[in-house]
C-alpha positions in Angstrom: 116.3 79.3 59.1 112.8 77.8 59.5 110.5 77.2 62.4 111.5 73.8 63.5 109.0 71.1 64.3 108.7 67.3 63.7 107.0 64.1 64.4 106.5 64.7 68.1 104.5 67.9 67.6 102.5 66.4 64.6 101.7 63.2 66.4 100.4 65.2 69.4 98.2 67.6 67.4 96.8 64.8 65.3 95.9 62.8 68.4 94.1 65.8 69.9 92.2 67.1 66.8 90.8 64.9 64.0 89.9 67.8 61.7 93.4 69.4 62.1 94.9 65.9 61.5 93.2 65.8 58.1 94.6 69.2 57.2 98.1 68.3 58.3 98.0 65.1 56.2 96.8 67.1 53.1 99.3 69.9 53.4 102.4 68.1 54.7 105.4 69.8 56.3 105.4 73.7 56.3 108.6 75.7 56.0 108.2 79.2 57.5 111.3 81.4 57.7 112.5 82.8 61.1 114.9 85.5 62.2 117.0 84.7 65.2 118.0 88.4 65.7 115.5 90.0 68.1 116.5 93.6 67.3 116.1 93.2 63.6 112.9 91.2 64.1 111.3 94.1 66.0 112.5 96.7 63.4 111.2 94.5 60.6 107.9 94.1 62.3 107.4 97.8 62.8 108.2 98.4 59.1 105.7 95.8 58.0 102.7 97.2 59.8 99.8 98.3 57.5 101.9 97.9 54.3 102.1 95.2 51.8 104.7 92.4 52.0 106.3 93.8 48.8 106.6 97.2 50.4 108.1 95.7 53.6 110.7 93.8 51.5 111.6 96.9 49.6 112.0 99.2 52.6 114.0 96.5 54.5 116.4 96.1 51.5 116.9 99.9 51.4 117.8 99.9 55.1 120.3 97.1 54.6 121.8 98.9 51.6 122.0 102.2 53.5 123.3 101.0 56.9 124.6 97.5 56.4 123.8 95.4 59.4 120.6 96.3 61.1 121.9 96.6 64.7 121.1 98.9 67.6 124.3 100.9 67.0 123.8 101.5 63.2 120.1 102.4 63.6 120.9 104.7 66.6 123.5 106.5 64.5 120.9 107.1 61.8 118.7 110.1 61.7 114.9 109.9 61.9 114.7 111.8 58.6 117.2 109.4 57.1 115.1 106.4 58.0 111.9 108.1 56.8 113.5 108.8 53.4 113.8 105.0 52.8 110.0 104.8 52.4 108.5 104.5 55.9 106.3 106.9 57.7 107.9 109.5 60.1 106.1 107.9 63.0 107.6 104.4 62.2 111.0 106.0 61.9 110.5 107.5 65.3 109.5 104.2 66.8 112.5 102.5 65.4 114.8 105.2 66.6 113.2 105.1 70.1 113.8 101.3 70.2 117.4 101.5 69.2 118.0 104.2 71.8 116.5 102.1 74.5 118.7 99.2 73.6 121.9 101.2 73.3 121.2 102.9 76.7 120.5 99.6 78.4 116.9 100.5 79.0 115.7 97.4 77.1 117.6 94.2 77.5 117.3 92.0 74.4 118.9 89.0 76.0 116.6 89.2 79.0 113.5 88.8 76.7 114.7 85.4 75.5 114.7 84.2 79.2 111.2 85.5 79.9 107.9 83.5 79.9 105.6 84.0 76.9 103.4 86.4 78.9 106.4 88.4 80.3 108.0 88.7 76.8 104.7 89.8 75.2 104.3 92.5 78.0 107.9 93.7 77.5 107.7 93.8 73.7 104.3 95.4 73.5 105.5 98.1 75.9 107.7 99.4 73.1 106.4 102.2 71.0 104.9 100.8 67.7 104.7 97.3 69.0 101.3 95.9 69.9 100.3 92.5 71.4 99.9 90.9 67.9 103.3 92.1 66.8 104.8 90.8 70.0 103.2 87.4 69.5 104.6 87.1 66.0 108.0 88.0 67.3 107.7 85.2 69.8 106.8 82.7 67.2 109.1 83.7 64.3 112.1 85.0 66.2 112.2 83.4 69.6 110.6 80.2 68.2 108.2 79.8 71.1 106.2 76.6 70.6 102.8 77.6 72.0 101.7 80.8 70.2 98.1 81.1 68.8 97.0 84.7 68.3 93.4 85.6 68.7 94.2 89.0 67.2 95.3 87.4 63.9 92.5 87.6 61.4 94.1 84.9 59.2 94.3 82.5 62.1 90.6 83.1 62.8 89.8 82.6 59.1 91.8 79.3 59.1 90.0 78.1 62.2 86.6 78.9 60.7 87.5 76.9 57.6 88.9 73.9 59.5 86.1 73.7 62.1 83.2 75.0 60.0 82.3 77.8 62.4 80.6 81.1 61.4 82.5 83.0 64.0 85.4 82.3 66.4 84.7 84.2 69.6 87.1 84.4 72.5 85.5 81.5 74.4 85.6 79.2 71.4 89.1 80.2 70.6 90.3 79.4 74.1 88.7 75.9 73.8 90.8 75.2 70.8 93.9 76.8 72.2 93.8 74.6 75.3 93.3 71.5 73.1 96.3 72.3 70.9 98.7 73.5 73.6 101.6 73.1 74.1 102.1 73.1 70.3 99.9 76.0 69.2 102.7 77.5 67.1 102.6 74.5 64.7 98.8 74.6 64.6 99.1 78.3 63.7 101.2 77.4 60.6 98.5 75.2 59.4 95.7 77.6 60.1 97.6 80.3 58.1 98.1 77.8 55.3 94.4 76.9 55.1 93.4 80.6 55.2 95.8 81.2 52.3 94.1 78.6 50.1 96.5 75.6 50.6 93.6 73.2 50.3 91.4 73.8 47.3 87.7 73.7 48.0 87.8 74.6 51.7 85.6 77.6 52.4 85.2 80.3 55.0 82.0 79.9 56.9 81.8 83.5 58.1 78.5 85.1 57.3 78.5 87.4 54.3 78.5 91.1 55.1 75.2 92.8 54.4 75.2 95.5 51.8 72.8 98.4 51.7 70.9 99.4 48.6 
């Protein structure tokens, strides 16, 4: 499954932002995978924090091999030590166990989150141990497929915006200006900022000032 968008979103963004329009034309359509299962998305996100993508993939495969389907019931029946032995930290294993226990006990309603507003869903998800605002925002985009997510906390988003708009710095006020311009399709804009930050268009540079080094 991929994040779905089409001519309606592209036409809107291009009409609102000439520089982003040039980027969209150069890059074309972007396919980014999504995960429709909210429980596994949260677990996957906790695993991936502060580790490489390769390590995240390895640990995730070990969990699937060990427990089969990554569900509240299977994870709740696992031990914290068993989860840790698959390559994650003990703290992450505790976070995942705590989450599964909340779901199994009915203290966290997965279905209810899907019906919440973006703000409500971010508050609910970031209230879980091991889930911050940025992680919640990524879950909204890549699991719940919300159309209007642009994360100020995402360093790659900020890098992509500096590169597209030729700014040395993206402060909160400037970020909000662009967010308002690109709403209600900020999620699609995010895909292009990430692509630019990752080098999708050769020759585009980051205008951030170089860090000073002491002698």
